[in-house]
C-alpha positions as CSV (number, residue, x, y, z in Angstrom):
1,M,10.3,15.2,13.0
2,T,6.9,13.8,13.0
3,R,4.7,14.2,9.9
4,A,0.8,14.0,9.8
5,L,-0.7,11.4,7.9
6,P,-3.5,12.5,5.3
7,L,-6.6,10.7,7.0
8,A,-9.3,12.4,5.0
9,S,-10.0,9.8,2.5
10,L,-9.4,6.7,4.7
11,S,-13.0,5.7,6.0
12,L,-13.1,3.1,9.0
13,A,-14.5,0.8,6.7
14,A,-11.5,1.1,4.3
15,A,-9.2,0.5,7.3
16,L,-11.1,-2.6,8.5
17,A,-11.2,-3.9,5.0
18,L,-7.3,-4.1,4.9
19,L,-7.1,-6.7,7.6
20,P,-7.6,-9.5,5.3
21,V,-5.7,-8.5,2.2
22,S,-2.5,-10.3,2.7
23,T,-4.1,-13.6,3.8
24,A,-6.1,-13.8,0.3
25,V,-2.6,-13.6,-1.4
26,A,0.2,-14.9,1.0
27,E,1.2,-17.9,2.9
28,E,-0.7,-19.0,6.3
29,R,2.0,-16.6,8.1
30,K,1.6,-13.3,9.0
31,T,3.5,-10.1,8.3
32,P,4.7,-8.0,11.2
33,A,2.4,-5.2,9.7
34,E,-0.6,-7.4,9.9
35,T,0.1,-8.5,13.4
36,R,0.4,-4.7,14.3
37,L,-2.9,-3.6,12.3
38,E,-4.7,-6.8,14.1
39,A,-3.6,-5.6,17.6
40,A,-4.5,-2.0,17.0
41,A,-8.1,-3.3,15.4
42,A,-8.7,-5.5,18.7
43,V,-7.9,-2.3,21.1
44,F,-10.1,-0.1,18.8
45,E,-12.9,-2.8,18.7
46,A,-12.8,-2.7,22.7
47,K,-12.8,1.1,22.8
48,M,-16.0,1.0,20.3
49,Q,-17.7,-1.6,22.4
50,E,-17.0,0.6,25.5
51,F,-18.4,3.5,23.9
52,G,-21.6,1.8,22.7
53,A,-22.2,0.6,26.2
54,R,-22.0,3.7,27.6
55,A,-24.0,5.6,25.1
56,E,-26.7,3.0,25.5
57,R,-26.6,3.7,29.3
58,I,-27.1,7.4,28.3
59,Q,-29.9,6.6,26.0
60,A,-31.6,4.4,28.6
61,D,-31.5,7.3,31.4
62,P,-35.3,8.1,31.7
63,D,-34.2,11.1,33.7
64,L,-32.7,12.8,30.6
65,T,-34.6,14.5,27.8
66,E,-33.9,13.7,24.3
67,T,-31.7,16.7,23.7
68,Q,-29.8,16.0,27.1
69,K,-29.1,12.7,25.7
70,G,-28.1,13.5,22.3
71,L,-25.5,16.3,23.9
72,R,-24.0,13.7,26.0
73,V,-23.6,11.4,23.6
74,A,-22.0,14.0,21.4
75,A,-19.8,14.8,24.3
76,L,-19.0,11.1,25.1
77,W,-18.1,10.8,21.2
78,S,-15.7,13.6,21.4
79,D,-14.0,11.3,24.1
80,Y,-13.9,8.4,21.7
81,Q,-13.0,10.3,18.6
82,P,-9.2,10.4,19.1
83,H,-9.4,6.6,19.2
84,V,-10.9,6.5,15.8
85,V,-7.9,8.9,14.6
86,D,-5.5,6.5,16.1
87,F,-6.7,3.2,14.8
88,T,-7.2,5.0,11.3
89,A,-3.7,6.4,11.3
90,E,-2.4,3.0,12.2
91,A,-4.2,1.3,9.6
92,T,-2.8,3.9,7.0
93,R,0.8,3.3,8.2
94,Q,0.4,-0.4,8.1
95,A,-1.7,-0.7,4.6
96,G,1.2,0.0,2.4
97,Q,3.5,-2.8,4.2
98,I,0.5,-5.0,4.1
99,A,0.1,-4.4,0.4
100,E,3.8,-4.6,-0.3
101,A,4.0,-8.1,1.3
102,A,1.2,-9.3,-0.5
103,L,2.4,-7.9,-3.9
104,A,5.7,-9.4,-3.1
105,E,4.2,-12.8,-4.0
106,V,3.1,-12.0,-7.1
107,D,5.3,-12.8,-10.1
108,V,4.1,-10.3,-12.8
109,E,6.7,-11.6,-15.4
110,A,5.1,-15.1,-15.1
111,I,1.5,-13.9,-15.5
112,V,2.7,-11.9,-18.6
113,R,4.4,-15.0,-20.0
114,E,1.4,-17.2,-19.2
115,A,-0.9,-14.6,-20.9
116,M,1.2,-14.3,-23.9
117,A,1.5,-18.1,-24.3
118,E,-2.2,-18.4,-24.2
119,A,-2.6,-15.5,-26.7
120,E,-0.1,-16.9,-29.2
121,P,-2.3,-19.4,-30.8
122,A,-5.2,-17.0,-31.6
123,I,-2.7,-14.4,-32.7
124,H,-1.3,-17.3,-35.0
125,G,-4.6,-18.0,-36.4
126,L,-5.5,-14.5,-37.0
127,T,-2.3,-13.4,-38.9
128,T,-2.4,-16.4,-41.4
129,N,-6.3,-15.8,-41.9
130,G,-6.9,-14.9,-45.4
131,A,-8.8,-12.0,-44.4
132,W,-5.6,-10.3,-42.8
133,A,-3.6,-10.9,-46.2
134,Q,-6.5,-8.6,-48.0
135,I,-5.9,-4.9,-47.7
136,D,-9.7,-4.1,-47.0
137,P,-9.6,-1.0,-45.0
138,E,-13.1,-1.8,-43.2
139,Q,-11.6,-5.1,-42.4
140,M,-8.6,-3.8,-40.8
141,V,-10.4,-1.4,-38.6
142,T,-12.7,-4.4,-37.4
143,Y,-9.4,-6.3,-36.6
144,G,-7.9,-3.4,-34.9
145,L,-10.8,-3.2,-32.8
146,I,-10.8,-6.9,-32.0
147,A,-7.0,-6.9,-31.2
148,Q,-7.5,-3.7,-28.8
149,Y,-10.4,-5.4,-27.2
150,G,-8.2,-8.4,-26.6
151,F,-5.5,-6.4,-25.3
152,D,-7.6,-4.5,-22.8
153,L,-8.8,-8.0,-21.3
154,A,-5.2,-8.9,-20.8
155,L,-4.4,-5.6,-19.0
156,D,-7.4,-6.0,-16.9
157,A,-6.5,-9.6,-16.0
158,L,-3.1,-8.3,-15.1
159,A,-4.7,-5.3,-12.8
160,E,-6.9,-8.1,-11.0
161,T,-3.9,-10.2,-10.4
162,T,-1.8,-7.8,-8.9
163,L,-4.1,-6.5,-6.6
164,A,-3.1,-3.0,-7.2
165,P,-4.2,-0.5,-4.4
166,Q,-6.5,1.9,-5.2
167,P,-5.2,5.6,-4.9
168,L,-6.2,7.4,-2.0
169,D,-8.1,10.9,-2.3
170,S,-6.5,13.0,0.3
171,D,-9.0,15.9,-0.5
172,G,-12.2,13.9,0.8
173,P,-13.8,14.5,3.7
174,V,-13.0,12.8,7.1
175,P,-16.0,10.2,7.6
176,C,-17.6,10.4,11.0
177,P,-19.2,7.2,11.9
178,A,-22.8,7.4,12.8
């Protein structure tokens, strides 16, 4: 049974942006998903160039009014719309596999160990500071805020390092290239 993919939130620009994702993290070799996506992108690019050439010929026709030109380009676009849908669907299928391959290269435990090793001297300095020994409520609130800030920085660094993909909003409109 074939299931339709939610394409509402994946714009063409986002689909094209997925092409270089794994090259930033992985080795020189390409994953099968990356190869399939690049092949689909090449076919799609050729179709869009074909559309552009045909649309330019329509626009250059001096025998047509502006309204006729607009209607013919719109009709032409309806012929090419399935190619946009097909490419976006293929990019959606391959995106998960590309992200999975890129994230497989990331050692999250090593990142956490490194962050903790770098934070340990600072934590030791803060805990042995005389101000921590004093039970001043205002000072404790201040140190709590400082600790929360450091913790938030560590979480942000971890999120940046893992290249976590953004969740897709399946309720948004399907973008139409201009």
